[in-house]
N, C-alpha and C positions, 0 to 999 in steps of 0.2 A: 644626870644622864637620862635621856629619854628613850634609849634603846628598849625595844620590846613593848612600848606603850602604844596601844592602838586607840585611835580616836574614832574608829568606825569608818564606814564608807563616807566619802566626801562626794556629795552630788555635784555633778558638773552640768552647767547649763550650756547646751550646744548653741552655737551662734545660729540664730534662726535665719538671718539674712545678712547680706552685705549691701549697703546702700551705695549705689554708684550715681554720681552727678552726671546727668547726660550732657553731651556736648551741644552747645547752642549752635544752630545752623547759621550760615551766612545770610544776612538780610540782603537779598539781591535787588529788592525794590523794582521788580519787573512790572511792566504795564500788563493789563489783563489780556491784551492781544498777543503777548509773547508766548510762543509755544511751550516755554519752560515755566510759565506762570503757575499752572496747576501743580506741577511737580514741586516747585519751591513752596507753595502754600501748604501742600500736604506734608512736606518735610518739617515745616514750622509747626503745624498742628501736631504731628507725631512727637516732636520735641516737647511741646506743652503737656501732652498726655504723659510722657515719660517724667517730666518734672513733677506732676501730680503723684505719680507712683513713687518717686524719690522722696517727696515730702511725707507721704504716708509711711514709707520705710523708716525715715528718721523719727517720726512720731512713735512708731512701734519700738524702735531701738531705745528711745528715751524712756518709754514706759517700762521696758525690760530692765533698763539700768536702775530706775527707781525701785522696782520690785527687788532686784538683786541687792541694792543698798539696804532696803528695809530688812530683808532676810539676814543679811550679814550683820547689821546693827543689832538685831534681836539675838543673834548668836553671840556677838560681842558682849551683850548684857548678860546672857546666860553664863558665859564663861567667867567674866570679870566682875559681875554684880555691881556694887556701888562704885567700884573703880573704873567702870566703863563710862568714860566721859567723852561726849561728842563735842568737839570744840566750837561747832556752830549750831544754831538752832536746828532741831530735828524737824523736818517737814512732816505734815500730816499726809501720810501716804494713802489714806482712805479716800481722798478726793483727787480728781484729775488736776494736774498742775497747769 
């Protein structure tokens, strides 16, 4: 029975961000003389910049996940000692993946 046993405060990592894949604009293939050409070009440029932001967000979330895995695995080892077996090779978290 585990009632009354306190393991102390459990740190919670707040979700830093949510990565949203931007919607790709329609490729209108307008000629430069079309009055909507500049609008369509700007829309596509904005999309590409949003894609860069999205990719940076994914990279940050991946880094956060690796850090969380490292911390959790170290806790797993502290709790279970020699019985803490990771079924796949443990990556070297000190280097960027």
